[in-house]
N, C-alpha and C positions, 0 to 999 in steps of 0.2 A: 382471727379474722385477717384477711389479706388487706394491706394498706397500699393504695396506689396514689402516688404524689406526682402531680403534673407541675413541672418547674417551668415557669414562664421565662422567656428570653429577657435579658437585661437591656436589650435594644428594642423592645416592643415588637419583635419579629414573630408573626403568627399568634399574637396574643388572643385574638378572637377565636382562632381555630383551637387553641389550647383550652379555652373556656368552653367552647361548644362540645369538644370531645369529652371533657370532664363531666359536663352536664349529661351528655348522652350515656356515658358509662354509669353515672349515678342512677339514672332512670332504668337502664337495662339490667344493672347488677346491684340491687339494694343490699346484697350480702357483703359487698366490699366497702371499705372506708376510702372515699375518694376526696383528696384535698388538692388545692391549687396553691402553690407557693409563688408569690410575686414580690417585687421590690427587693428589700434587703435580705429577706429570708431566701428568696431565689438566688440572689448573689452568693450568699453563704453556702447554699447547697451545691451550686455550680462549682464554686472554688473547692469544696470538699471532694468533689468527683473529678477535679482537674479539667473542668470545662470552662471555656472563656465566655460563651454567649448563651447557649440554649436555643430553643426549648429542649426539655428532656423529660423522661418518665422514669420514676423510681418505683419499684415494686418491693414492698417490705424493706425499704431503705437501700435497696441495691439498684444500681443503674442498669436499666434494661434497654432503653432507647434514647438516642440522641436525635432530637427531632420528634415529630409526631407521626407514628406509623399509620398505615392503613388500618381501618377498623377491624378487618378480618385478622390481620397479624396480631393486633393487640388481644383480641378475643382468644386466638389460638394459644398465645403465650400464657394468658391467665388460666386457660384450661390445663396447660402443661404444669403450671405451678400448683394448681389444685390437686393434680395427680402425683405431685412430688417428683416430677421429671426434671433433670438438669437442663440448663439452657443449651440448646443445640449449637448456638453460635459461640459458645465459650470454647476456647482452645483446650485440648486435652493436656494434662500435666506432662511435662517432658519425661521421657523414659531415660533411665540411666544408660550411658554409653557402654557398650561392651568393650572390654579390654582388647587391644590389638594382639593377635596371636599369629605366629607363623603357621601357615597352613602347609600340609605335606606337599601340595602341588607347587607352592612357591619355593620350597626348599629344593625340589627336584629341578626346577627351572634355573635356580641359581647355580647348582652344581653343573648343569649342562652348559651354561654360559662360561663357567670357569674352565671347563675342559676344552671348549671351543677356542678360547683365547690363548690357552697354553699351546694348542696345536698350531695356531697362526704364528706364534713367535719363533 
C-alpha cells in the first residue's frame, strides 16, 4: 500500500492547505495511507530530506514535492507510482565520459598546419 506523508511547515506556512489536501486525498483515495507530520516529527523529516522549512510531500518515504502541488499534479504522480513509472523530474544518471581520442581529421589538420609553418619560415 502506498503511503503519502504530508509534512507541515515548521513556520506554520500553508498549514490549513496541507490539512485540507491530505483530507481530500484520504476521501478520494481510500487505498492510500495518508498521514500528516507536524511539529517535531515534521522538523525531523524536513531535516532528513535537507529542507529548512516545508511544507513537503513524501510518497513511500521519498521526497516528491516541496510545497503543495496542484491537485492534478499529485493525482498524476500517484498514478505513475501505481504503474511503477520513474519520476519524470528525476535527473538521469550521468553517462560515463568517452575517452578523448585523436580523430583522423584532426591529425590531417595538424600536419597541414605544420607544413604551412615550415613554408613560411
